[in-house]
RONU-95306 format. One line per field, with one value per residue (C-alpha): residue in three letters; x, y, z. Coordinates in steps of 0.001 Angstrom, whole numbers, m for minus. Layout:
# residues N
code <- (ALA / ...);
east <- (X / ...);
north <- (Y / ...);
up <- (Z / ...);
# end
This chain:
# residues 282
code <- (MET / GLY / LYS / LYS / GLN / LEU / ILE / MET / GLU / LYS / ALA / LEU / GLU / LEU / PHE / ALA / GLN / GLN / GLY / PHE / GLU / LEU / THR / SER / VAL / GLN / GLN / ILE / THR / GLU / HIS / CYS / GLY / ILE / SER / LYS / GLY / ALA / PHE / TYR / LEU / SER / PHE / LYS / SER / LYS / ASP / GLU / LEU / ILE / LEU / ALA / LEU / ILE / ASP / GLN / PHE / MET / SER / GLN / MET / ILE / SER / ASP / THR / ASP / TYR / ARG / VAL / THR / THR / SER / GLN / ASN / ASP / GLU / LYS / THR / LEU / TYR / GLU / PHE / TYR / PHE / THR / MET / PHE / GLN / SER / THR / GLN / LYS / HIS / SER / ASP / PHE / ALA / LYS / ILE / LEU / MET / LYS / GLU / GLN / SER / GLN / SER / PHE / ASN / LYS / GLU / LEU / VAL / ILE / LYS / PHE / HIS / TYR / TYR / ASP / ARG / LEU / LEU / GLU / LYS / THR / ILE / LEU / THR / LEU / MET / GLU / ARG / LEU / PHE / GLY / GLU / LYS / ILE / GLU / ASN / THR / LYS / HIS / ASP / LEU / VAL / TYR / CYS / ILE / LYS / GLY / PHE / ILE / SER / ILE / TYR / SER / GLU / LEU / ILE / LEU / PHE / ASN / ASN / VAL / PRO / VAL / ASP / LEU / ASP / GLN / LEU / ALA / GLN / SER / LEU / VAL / GLU / LYS / THR / ASN / LEU / LEU / ALA / THR / HIS / ALA / THR / ILE / PRO / PHE / ILE / THR / GLU / GLU / ILE / PHE / GLN / PHE / LYS / ARG / LEU / THR / HIS / THR / GLU / VAL / THR / ILE / ASP / GLN / LEU / LEU / GLU / ILE / LEU / GLU / GLN / ASN / LEU / LYS / ASP / VAL / GLU / GLU / PRO / LEU / GLU / LYS / GLU / SER / LEU / THR / LEU / LEU / LYS / GLN / HIS / ILE / LEU / GLU / PRO / SER / LEU / SER / PRO / ALA / VAL / VAL / GLU / GLY / LEU / LEU / LYS / ASN / ILE / GLN / SER / TYR / PRO / SER / CYS / LYS / TRP / VAL / ALA / PHE / LEU / LEU / ARG / ASN / TYR / PHE / LYS / LEU / GLU / ASN / ASN / GLU / GLY / ARG);
east <- (39047 / 41086 / 44497 / 43629 / 40892 / 43069 / 45240 / 42534 / 41368 / 45068 / 45800 / 42475 / 43902 / 46921 / 45638 / 43006 / 45862 / 48484 / 46991 / 47484 / 51040 / 52558 / 51356 / 54339 / 54229 / 56327 / 54100 / 51351 / 52797 / 54466 / 50976 / 49612 / 52324 / 53127 / 56182 / 56157 / 55824 / 52572 / 51405 / 52067 / 50767 / 47258 / 48099 / 49908 / 51080 / 49755 / 47993 / 45821 / 45446 / 43643 / 41483 / 40113 / 39244 / 37998 / 35698 / 34644 / 33606 / 32063 / 30095 / 28538 / 27397 / 25870 / 24417 / 22917 / 21218 / 19911 / 18835 / 16303 / 15317 / 14665 / 12793 / 10880 / 7135 / 6174 / 7257 / 6922 / 9259 / 11586 / 13768 / 13811 / 15105 / 18254 / 19376 / 18731 / 21101 / 23681 / 24271 / 23955 / 26545 / 29022 / 28298 / 28981 / 32414 / 33541 / 37043 / 37448 / 34934 / 36924 / 39670 / 37959 / 36985 / 40531 / 42034 / 39934 / 41373 / 44924 / 45347 / 47140 / 47604 / 45888 / 44390 / 42929 / 41153 / 40028 / 37988 / 36754 / 34963 / 33856 / 31671 / 30789 / 28936 / 27271 / 26146 / 24865 / 22996 / 21613 / 20601 / 18921 / 16971 / 15348 / 14314 / 13118 / 10658 / 9937 / 9046 / 9007 / 8302 / 7979 / 11966 / 12324 / 14463 / 15447 / 17127 / 20741 / 20906 / 18784 / 21314 / 24085 / 22168 / 21482 / 25255 / 26029 / 23626 / 25496 / 28891 / 28038 / 26225 / 28401 / 31394 / 29289 / 28896 / 32362 / 34442 / 32427 / 31568 / 27838 / 25319 / 23688 / 20061 / 20215 / 16287 / 15738 / 18589 / 16702 / 13290 / 15000 / 16426 / 13376 / 11866 / 14238 / 14519 / 10864 / 10631 / 13752 / 11828 / 8285 / 9531 / 13151 / 12500 / 16089 / 18821 / 22609 / 23061 / 21777 / 22206 / 24873 / 26874 / 26071 / 26986 / 30679 / 31395 / 30918 / 32586 / 35682 / 36844 / 36844 / 38644 / 36164 / 36233 / 35839 / 32665 / 31279 / 32274 / 30482 / 27179 / 26895 / 27265 / 24541 / 22390 / 22989 / 21650 / 18431 / 18121 / 18925 / 16524 / 18507 / 20064 / 23422 / 24038 / 22829 / 24561 / 27721 / 27577 / 27276 / 29746 / 32199 / 31015 / 31879 / 35017 / 35807 / 34878 / 37001 / 39415 / 38847 / 38416 / 41287 / 41799 / 40667 / 37065 / 36682 / 37123 / 34640 / 32156 / 32633 / 32751 / 28966 / 28030 / 30231 / 27280 / 24297 / 23628 / 22723 / 25944 / 28410 / 30170 / 30024 / 32148 / 34340 / 35239 / 35374 / 37671 / 39754 / 39412 / 40863 / 43681 / 44940 / 44625 / 46645 / 49018 / 49577 / 49989 / 53112);
north <- (150422 / 153383 / 154042 / 157872 / 156514 / 153963 / 156807 / 158503 / 155473 / 154252 / 158076 / 158447 / 155766 / 157121 / 160639 / 158931 / 157856 / 160325 / 163515 / 165607 / 167097 / 164130 / 162128 / 162291 / 161339 / 158591 / 156830 / 156952 / 155575 / 152947 / 152237 / 151805 / 149847 / 152327 / 154406 / 158180 / 158834 / 156990 / 159752 / 162282 / 161167 / 161407 / 164465 / 167462 / 167463 / 166100 / 169068 / 168084 / 164968 / 166293 / 168961 / 166428 / 164095 / 167445 / 167657 / 163821 / 164192 / 167416 / 167654 / 164916 / 165453 / 169299 / 167309 / 164384 / 166543 / 169025 / 165849 / 164833 / 168200 / 169600 / 166279 / 166150 / 166699 / 166999 / 170304 / 168683 / 165680 / 167817 / 169354 / 165901 / 164284 / 167530 / 166383 / 162601 / 163461 / 165096 / 162521 / 159362 / 160886 / 161661 / 158455 / 156735 / 158871 / 159263 / 158559 / 161624 / 163328 / 163057 / 164620 / 167244 / 168035 / 167973 / 169846 / 172530 / 173971 / 173418 / 173824 / 176932 / 176223 / 178747 / 176695 / 174567 / 176695 / 178497 / 175468 / 174849 / 178136 / 177485 / 174610 / 176555 / 178964 / 176244 / 174745 / 177850 / 178599 / 175337 / 175880 / 179689 / 178361 / 175698 / 177956 / 180524 / 177757 / 176278 / 179289 / 182267 / 185529 / 184098 / 184356 / 187083 / 188592 / 185895 / 183377 / 184453 / 183723 / 179981 / 179246 / 179430 / 177419 / 174698 / 174596 / 174596 / 171418 / 169664 / 170319 / 169018 / 166110 / 165129 / 165087 / 163200 / 160746 / 160614 / 160735 / 158723 / 154988 / 155350 / 154500 / 156561 / 156534 / 158778 / 158251 / 159824 / 162668 / 163552 / 164021 / 166024 / 168404 / 169062 / 170020 / 171785 / 174069 / 174293 / 175773 / 178144 / 179361 / 179858 / 181226 / 183063 / 186535 / 188194 / 186940 / 187686 / 187090 / 189885 / 189671 / 192297 / 190230 / 187212 / 188930 / 190711 / 187278 / 185268 / 188285 / 188487 / 184670 / 185365 / 187665 / 190424 / 190897 / 194751 / 193399 / 191513 / 195064 / 196994 / 194242 / 194932 / 198464 / 198229 / 196218 / 199175 / 201808 / 200288 / 199849 / 203212 / 205836 / 208805 / 210836 / 211605 / 208088 / 207132 / 210099 / 208587 / 205366 / 206889 / 208604 / 205498 / 203723 / 206208 / 206247 / 202597 / 202872 / 206106 / 207198 / 210749 / 212025 / 212410 / 210065 / 213022 / 212881 / 208681 / 208911 / 211481 / 209487 / 206547 / 207929 / 208792 / 205293 / 203594 / 204937 / 203335 / 199701 / 198529 / 199817 / 198961 / 195759 / 197289 / 200338 / 197432 / 196220 / 199487 / 200940 / 197704 / 197980 / 201658 / 200499 / 198014 / 200159 / 203360 / 200553 / 199191 / 202540 / 203789);
up <- (m149742 / m151430 / m150232 / m149277 / m147187 / m145463 / m144321 / m143331 / m140904 / m139782 / m138912 / m137100 / m134719 / m134190 / m133491 / m130784 / m128581 / m129331 / m130249 / m133567 / m132467 / m131056 / m134330 / m137183 / m141312 / m140607 / m137748 / m140049 / m143231 / m140610 / m139343 / m143024 / m143925 / m147132 / m148273 / m147406 / m151310 / m151573 / m148261 / m150108 / m153188 / m151581 / m148966 / m148975 / m145270 / m142022 / m141415 / m144831 / m143575 / m140562 / m142233 / m144538 / m141277 / m139810 / m142834 / m143056 / m139659 / m139171 / m142814 / m142400 / m138566 / m139694 / m142971 / m141429 / m138921 / m141502 / m143614 / m140755 / m139413 / m142899 / m143862 / m140947 / m141367 / m137694 / m136395 / m133096 / m133668 / m135527 / m132219 / m130809 / m134540 / m134003 / m130668 / m131007 / m134705 / m132909 / m130369 / m132554 / m134897 / m131953 / m130600 / m133719 / m134445 / m130502 / m131275 / m133394 / m131629 / m128560 / m130503 / m131409 / m128300 / m126918 / m129930 / m130063 / m127069 / m127346 / m131050 / m131817 / m135567 / m137824 / m140386 / m137751 / m135813 / m138821 / m140052 / m136415 / m136887 / m139984 / m138899 / m135395 / m137623 / m139598 / m136589 / m135200 / m138540 / m138587 / m134934 / m135775 / m138793 / m136925 / m133737 / m135907 / m137539 / m134371 / m132102 / m134837 / m133335 / m129568 / m129524 / m131526 / m128445 / m127197 / m130243 / m130473 / m126545 / m127104 / m129977 / m127193 / m124541 / m126954 / m128273 / m124481 / m123977 / m127355 / m125607 / m121791 / m123062 / m125757 / m123388 / m120875 / m123698 / m124780 / m121453 / m119048 / m118809 / m118519 / m120285 / m122330 / m123525 / m126656 / m127030 / m123098 / m123536 / m126901 / m125099 / m122051 / m123851 / m125866 / m122601 / m121397 / m124889 / m124956 / m121425 / m122464 / m125745 / m123864 / m120736 / m120937 / m121375 / m120656 / m122931 / m122413 / m125893 / m128048 / m131903 / m131492 / m129367 / m131541 / m134775 / m133298 / m132121 / m135664 / m137404 / m135035 / m136101 / m139906 / m142487 / m143798 / m147322 / m148622 / m150153 / m147082 / m144973 / m147518 / m147398 / m143719 / m144047 / m146419 / m144094 / m141463 / m143561 / m144110 / m140424 / m139112 / m138442 / m137172 / m139277 / m137782 / m138044 / m141483 / m142493 / m140854 / m142214 / m145807 / m145898 / m144236 / m146825 / m149494 / m148216 / m148581 / m152463 / m152934 / m150204 / m149633 / m145677 / m143475 / m140200 / m138505 / m140107 / m140153 / m136501 / m135649 / m137748 / m135851 / m133113 / m134345 / m134635 / m132219 / m129386 / m131275 / m130134 / m133605 / m135112 / m132738 / m134091 / m137423 / m135867 / m134340 / m138007 / m139664 / m137466 / m137899 / m141533 / m141205 / m138688 / m141276 / m144123 / m142781 / m141933 / m145269 / m146163 / m144367);
# end
């Protein structure tokens, strides 16, 4: 075993007992039987070590799940494979999974929060792709709500597996959740999580670049039909590329688009972008 992997495994033992915050580099090095110098040759800080552990756990879980789903030749078994692999991975790495569930609700470390949201978005993308593949147009109006239902199943039953000393039959659990998911996909007609809310939530947890903002604007321009909405979006896009409008005009254009359901979230992003630009220009 290499020194870096040794540090990660020994640190995990301490994190499982004490959590991230209460575990020091000194404790980690003593537990590993190495010097601080040896630790810092592998990791620049405790936070870098924690991020490495999160990457190792989450990337493995998501890649394993994605592989099992994409290589499945039988659509009837694909959903079962998804659930079984997710919970199998949770059970296999239960110590670290427990830490993550606790830390996600407590962490004020910006890097950790960003990392959590990054993998949450990857999981959402995997689930959404799977739902579209299995159910197609049947769930066009409910697919984003379905993604959140499935995430809820994963969260609730993971907690049951990790924090309760009850025997868990993964085969039965996967079959049960396949049945529930099929019922929702087939019979649910009133979604709460619309595409607008889904995109709004995803983007409020990210640093949106100018290029991303322009891409979002371009997509909205392709989708809109109302002349006022389309012209307002076009002017706002031009203003991002070559600022020329007064704040009052920009505010008016934002009001033009924010009343349209399909543009509420892009209006939010634009409002925050222009507010930031105005603050930086003062």
